Every structure is written in C-alpha cells, then in structure tokens.
LUMMAR-268002 format. One record per residue (C-alpha): residue number from 1; residue in three letters; chain; x, y, z. Coordinates in steps of 0.02 Angstrom, whole numbers, padded with zeros to 5 digits, m for minus. Each point is the difference from the previous one (the first is absolute). Layout:
! residues N
   num   residu   chaine        u        v        w
   NUM      ALA        A        X        Y        Z
...
! end
This chain:
! residues 262
   num   residu   chaine        u        v        w
     1      MET        A    00292    00914   m01504
     2      LEU        A    00016   m00050    00183
     3      SER        A   m00028   m00183    00040
     4      ALA        A    00053   m00120    00137
     5      LYS        A    00116   m00087   m00122
     6      SER        A    00084    00159   m00064
     7      LEU        A    00024    00067    00177
     8      PHE        A    00078   m00159    00063
     9      GLN        A    00107   m00013   m00156
    10      GLU        A    00065    00174    00037
    11      ILE        A    00044   m00052    00178
    12      LEU        A    00080   m00160   m00063
    13      ASP        A    00108    00090   m00128
    14      ASN        A    00081    00116    00128
    15      ASP        A    00123   m00076    00124
    16      GLU        A   m00040    00120    00142
    17      SER        A   m00189   m00019   m00011
    18      PHE        A    00016   m00189   m00023
    19      ARG        A    00113   m00009    00153
    20      LEU        A   m00125    00097    00105
    21      PHE        A   m00145   m00108   m00061
    22      CYS        A    00092   m00163    00038
    23      SER        A    00063    00065    00168
    24      ILE        A   m00177    00045    00056
    25      ALA        A   m00066   m00169   m00058
    26      ALA        A    00143   m00100    00078
    27      SER        A   m00018    00089    00166
    28      GLY        A   m00187   m00031    00010
    29      GLU        A    00016   m00183   m00047
    30      SER        A    00140   m00029    00125
    31      GLN        A   m00103    00083    00137
    32      GLY        A   m00146   m00114   m00043
    33      GLY        A    00116   m00150    00009
    34      TRP        A    00055    00047    00175
    35      GLU        A   m00178    00031    00059
    36      ASN        A   m00063   m00167   m00065
    37      GLY        A    00149   m00090    00073
    38      ARG        A   m00034    00071    00173
    39      ILE        A   m00186   m00038   m00013
    40      ALA        A    00039   m00180   m00049
    41      ALA        A    00111   m00015    00154
    42      LEU        A   m00135    00070    00115
    43      VAL        A   m00155   m00091   m00063
    44      PRO        A   m00109   m00055    00147
    45      PRO        A    00001   m00187    00042
    46      ASP        A   m00176   m00031   m00068
    47      GLU        A    00050    00066   m00172
    48      ARG        A    00172   m00077   m00020
    49      GLY        A   m00057   m00079   m00163
    50      LEU        A    00003    00175   m00075
    51      ALA        A    00183    00030    00044
    52      PRO        A    00075   m00085   m00155
    53      LYS        A   m00114    00100   m00115
    54      ILE        A    00043    00164    00085
    55      ALA        A    00184   m00046   m00009
    56      ARG        A   m00021   m00039   m00185
    57      HIS        A   m00080    00170   m00024
    58      GLY        A    00150    00081    00085
    59      ALA        A    00124   m00101   m00103
    60      ASP        A   m00086    00058   m00159
    61      GLU        A    00012    00182    00055
    62      ASP        A    00185   m00021    00041
    63      LYS        A    00025   m00077   m00172
    64      HIS        A   m00084    00150   m00082
    65      GLY        A    00117    00117    00093
    66      ARG        A    00149   m00100   m00065
    67      ILE        A   m00068    00007   m00176
    68      PHE        A   m00015    00190    00000
    69      ASN        A    00176    00014    00071
    70      ALA        A    00063   m00119   m00134
    71      LEU        A   m00080    00105   m00136
    72      MET        A    00100    00149    00063
    73      ARG        A    00161   m00101    00009
    74      LYS        A   m00021   m00053   m00182
    75      ARG        A    00015    00184   m00045
    76      GLY        A    00142    00032    00121
    77      LEU        A   m00113    00101    00114
    78      ALA        A   m00004    00003    00189
    79      PRO        A   m00160    00027    00102
    80      VAL        A   m00038    00175    00063
    81      ALA        A   m00081    00051    00163
    82      VAL        A   m00189   m00008   m00013
    83      PRO        A   m00081    00171    00026
    84      ALA        A   m00111   m00004    00154
    85      ASP        A   m00151    00064   m00098
    86      THR        A    00009   m00151   m00117
    87      ASP        A    00011   m00132    00138
    88      TYR        A   m00169   m00085   m00024
    89      THR        A    00019   m00132    00136
    90      MET        A    00059    00119    00135
    91      LEU        A   m00134    00128   m00042
    92      LEU        A   m00133   m00135    00020
    93      GLU        A    00072   m00050    00168
    94      ARG        A   m00005    00180    00059
    95      ARG        A   m00186    00001   m00039
    96      GLY        A   m00022   m00150    00113
    97      ILE        A   m00030   m00122   m00143
    98      GLY        A    00064   m00176    00022
    99      LEU        A    00099   m00062    00149
   100      ALA        A    00114    00124    00087
   101      HIS        A    00185   m00036   m00016
   102      GLU        A    00018    00016    00188
   103      LYS        A   m00114   m00150    00018
   104      LEU        A    00095   m00097   m00133
   105      ARG        A    00167    00032    00085
   106      SER        A   m00060   m00078    00163
   107      GLU        A   m00002   m00186    00035
   108      ARG        A   m00180   m00008    00060
   109      PRO        A   m00113   m00110   m00108
   110      LEU        A   m00127    00092   m00103
   111      SER        A   m00187   m00022    00027
   112      VAL        A   m00124   m00069   m00126
   113      ARG        A   m00066    00178   m00019
   114      ASP        A    00177    00055   m00044
   115      ILE        A    00006   m00131   m00137
   116      VAL        A   m00168    00058   m00066
   117      THR        A    00067    00178   m00003
   118      TYR        A    00156   m00057   m00093
   119      LEU        A   m00101   m00094   m00129
   120      ALA        A   m00121    00146   m00027
   121      HIS        A    00144    00121   m00021
   122      SER        A    00084   m00120   m00122
   123      ARG        A   m00161   m00025   m00098
   124      VAL        A   m00009    00189   m00032
   125      THR        A    00184    00029   m00039
   126      GLU        A    00015   m00157   m00106
   127      GLN        A   m00148    00061   m00104
   128      ARG        A    00102    00155   m00040
   129      ALA        A    00158   m00099   m00034
   130      SER        A   m00091   m00124   m00111
   131      GLU        A   m00078    00140   m00103
   132      GLN        A    00164    00094   m00019
   133      MET        A    00095   m00154   m00054
   134      ASP        A   m00140   m00047   m00120
   135      LEU        A    00020    00171   m00081
   136      LEU        A    00187   m00024   m00018
   137      ARG        A   m00027   m00176   m00064
   138      ARG        A   m00117    00060   m00137
   139      HIS        A    00129    00122   m00065
   140      PHE        A    00169   m00079    00043
   141      ALA        A   m00024   m00189    00011
   142      ASP        A    00113   m00023   m00152
   143      HIS        A    00125    00136    00043
   144      PRO        A    00178   m00070   m00012
   145      GLU        A    00057    00084    00162
   146      LEU        A   m00158   m00004    00107
   147      GLY        A   m00113   m00133   m00074
   148      ARG        A    00053   m00151    00104
   149      ALA        A   m00002    00099    00162
   150      VAL        A   m00171    00076   m00037
   151      ARG        A   m00077   m00169   m00040
   152      MET        A    00071   m00083    00156
   153      ILE        A   m00051    00138    00120
   154      SER        A   m00173    00016   m00079
   155      ASP        A   m00032   m00187    00022
   156      ASP        A    00055    00012    00182
   157      GLU        A   m00113    00149    00037
   158      ASP        A   m00149   m00091   m00074
   159      ARG        A    00038   m00148    00114
   160      HIS        A    00014    00112    00151
   161      LEU        A   m00169    00078   m00037
   162      ALA        A   m00082   m00170   m00023
   163      TYR        A    00073   m00059    00166
   164      CYS        A   m00070    00152    00091
   165      HIS        A   m00174   m00029   m00071
   166      GLU        A   m00001   m00184    00048
   167      GLU        A    00066    00025    00177
   168      LEU        A   m00114    00147    00037
   169      LEU        A   m00151   m00100   m00057
   170      ARG        A    00056   m00140    00116
   171      PHE        A    00008    00121    00147
   172      ALA        A   m00167    00075   m00049
   173      SER        A   m00082   m00171    00007
   174      ALA        A    00076   m00021    00173
   175      GLY        A   m00093    00153    00064
   176      HIS        A    00118    00144   m00039
   177      GLY        A   m00102    00073   m00143
   178      ARG        A   m00046    00166    00082
   179      ALA        A    00178    00033    00056
   180      ILE        A    00065   m00043   m00173
   181      GLN        A   m00119    00118   m00089
   182      GLY        A    00037    00143    00119
   183      THR        A    00187   m00024   m00015
   184      LEU        A   m00007   m00016   m00189
   185      ARG        A   m00097    00163   m00015
   186      ALA        A    00119    00095    00114
   187      CYS        A    00151   m00069   m00092
   188      ALA        A   m00069    00040   m00172
   189      LEU        A   m00047    00180    00042
   190      ALA        A    00172    00030    00077
   191      GLU        A    00090   m00087   m00144
   192      ILE        A   m00078    00106   m00136
   193      ARG        A    00056    00159    00089
   194      VAL        A    00177   m00066    00024
   195      TYR        A    00006   m00059   m00180
   196      ARG        A   m00054    00173   m00058
   197      ASP        A    00132    00085    00107
   198      VAL        A    00138   m00120   m00054
   199      SER        A   m00050    00017   m00183
   200      LEU        A    00009    00190    00013
   201      ALA        A    00171   m00012    00083
   202      VAL        A    00068   m00122   m00129
   203      THR        A   m00068    00111   m00140
   204      ALA        A    00090    00150    00075
   205      HIS        A    00165   m00093    00021
   206      MET        A   m00007   m00074   m00175
   207      GLY        A   m00047    00168   m00074
   208      ARG        A    00155    00081    00075
   209      ILE        A    00114   m00140   m00061
   210      LEU        A   m00073   m00004   m00176
   211      GLY        A   m00029    00187   m00018
   212      TRP        A   m00184   m00011   m00035
   213      PRO        A   m00079    00165   m00054
   214      ARG        A   m00130    00076    00116
   215      THR        A   m00144   m00047   m00114
   216      LYS        A    00050   m00184    00000
   217      ALA        A    00026   m00004    00188
   218      ALA        A   m00167    00087    00027
   219      THR        A   m00089   m00124   m00114
   220      LEU        A    00074   m00147    00094
   221      THR        A   m00043    00078    00168
   222      ALA        A   m00179    00027   m00057
   223      GLY        A   m00005   m00182   m00053
   224      VAL        A    00053   m00057    00173
   225      HIS        A   m00136    00106    00080
   226      ALA        A   m00128   m00069   m00124
   227      VAL        A    00045   m00179    00047
   228      TYR        A   m00020    00044    00184
   229      ALA        A   m00169    00082   m00032
   230      TYR        A   m00060   m00158   m00088
   231      GLU        A    00065   m00112    00139
   232      ARG        A   m00072    00110    00137
   233      ALA        A   m00169    00003   m00087
   234      GLY        A   m00013   m00189   m00001
   235      GLY        A    00148   m00078   m00089
   236      TRP        A    00069   m00051    00169
   237      ARG        A   m00136   m00132    00013
   238      ARG        A    00095   m00115   m00118
   239      MET        A    00129   m00014    00138
   240      VAL        A   m00121   m00065    00132
   241      SER        A   m00103   m00130   m00092
   242      LEU        A    00040   m00182    00032
   243      ARG        A   m00024   m00149   m00115
   244      MET        A    00071   m00174   m00002
   245      PRO        A    00144    00005   m00126
   246      ASP        A    00018   m00120   m00144
   247      ARG        A    00178   m00033    00059
   248      ARG        A   m00018   m00088    00168
   249      ASP        A    00141   m00024    00125
   250      ALA        A    00100    00125   m00101
   251      LEU        A    00143    00008    00126
   252      GLY        A   m00001   m00182    00048
   253      GLY        A    00168   m00045   m00079
   254      PRO        A    00179    00059    00005
   255      PRO        A    00041    00169   m00079
   256      ALA        A    00063    00003   m00178
   257      ALA        A    00187    00036   m00012
   258      ALA        A    00065    00153   m00089
   259      HIS        A    00176   m00059   m00038
   260      GLU        A    00003    00096   m00163
   261      PHE        A   m00013    00163    00096
   262      ALA        A    00109   m00040    00151
! end
C-alpha cells in the first residue's frame, strides 16, 4: 500500500535517491538563505527594525542547507547537481514571484512595497514548508538518522510562518491590506502550479532511480494532479489567510545553533 511514510522510507533506504532528495533540499534552503540575507541588507530606512528578523530567517535557511549536506556526509555521500525541473525557488522566480535576483544583487535599498512582496511570498512558501516538515515530523520524529534534523527544521519553519503572519498583519494595519491580499493571491496561485510541476519532476527522477513500475509511477503522478486539482479549486486559500499567531515575535532572538550537524 502506498503511503507518504512508505514512499519516503523507500527514498531514505537508497543512497542515490536519498542523495538527490537532500541535494534538492539543501540547494533550496541555501538559496533562501542568500535571498533573505540580501533583503536584510537592503531593508529601507523606515523598516530597519525588520532587518534582524529577516537576517535570522536567512540564517535559519542556511542552517537547514548545512543540515541536509551533513546528512549526506554521514553516509559518505556528496551532493549532486539539482535538476532544473526540480528547482522550486528558481522556478518561482521565473514566474515573477518574490523579489527578482537582479534587484537583490544591486545596492539600492528596497521599497516598503518590496518588503510587503517579500513577506507575502514567504507567507505562501513557508506554509508549504511547514506542512511538508509537519508530515515528515509525524512519521520520522524518532528516526535515529533523521529525527533530530526533522524536529529542528520543522520548529524553524513554524516560526518562519508565524513571523510572516505577524508582520503582514502589521503592514495591513498600516494601510497595505489591498496590496497584501493581491500579492498573496498571485503568489499562491503561482506556487501551487510550481509545486505540481516540481512534484511531477521529482516523482519522475525518483522513479528512474528506484525502478518504479509504470503502475506505481502512474498512481503517484495521478496523486500529484489530484492535489493540484484540490488546491486550484480552493485549497490555495489556506495560503492567503492571515491571523495573529500564538507565537509572537517568533524571529526576535538569535538563531539556534546546529553544531551536531556541522
């Protein structure tokens, strides 16, 4: 019987599939770390109080990249090149979601609208990350190889999501509500398409590595399309709602160290 746990266990048990999974994850997290670091450096003067939180967000993402690389090293594995069709962050950028890398590479301060765009993009993508890590946490929190990493990253993603909610609500109360809602909707509708495409690509790559029979690959592909149909029909709305989180000032302190993975 196919299940999320059995599928991931199959990926975990094979060195090549595990290496591809960790390489994709490490690349995306490292890219997010760079983006947040640049945004923190370019925050407009009126919002400089946000810079330490954005920098903390970036430091967490960098830490996650190191963790995935460390998991590979523990098995004596080296990262592999990430297939272009599985590069979630770059595919989102190509759809015009988030802040363009060209803007982040310049030295011109960002505008308040840019910060709103960044936060809206993060609110959507952190929803996905939080849900994915929660799934892994439910099944692998006590795993001897992955458990500690899964718990740490899951906690971080929950904090990132709480921070996005709180800061977006602050900007909404300052008069940016319409811009926030429009940006959230555009980001969510683009994200569910990119997530579908990346999921199909990852399924294809894993199927070739693990030798999945056609019936299994077809079932998994149908499942990806079913998730997209649900999200397109209205599931995307969970990514655009805003509520004050129980965990306030979630990124207000220094990042937790990950010495055990370094």
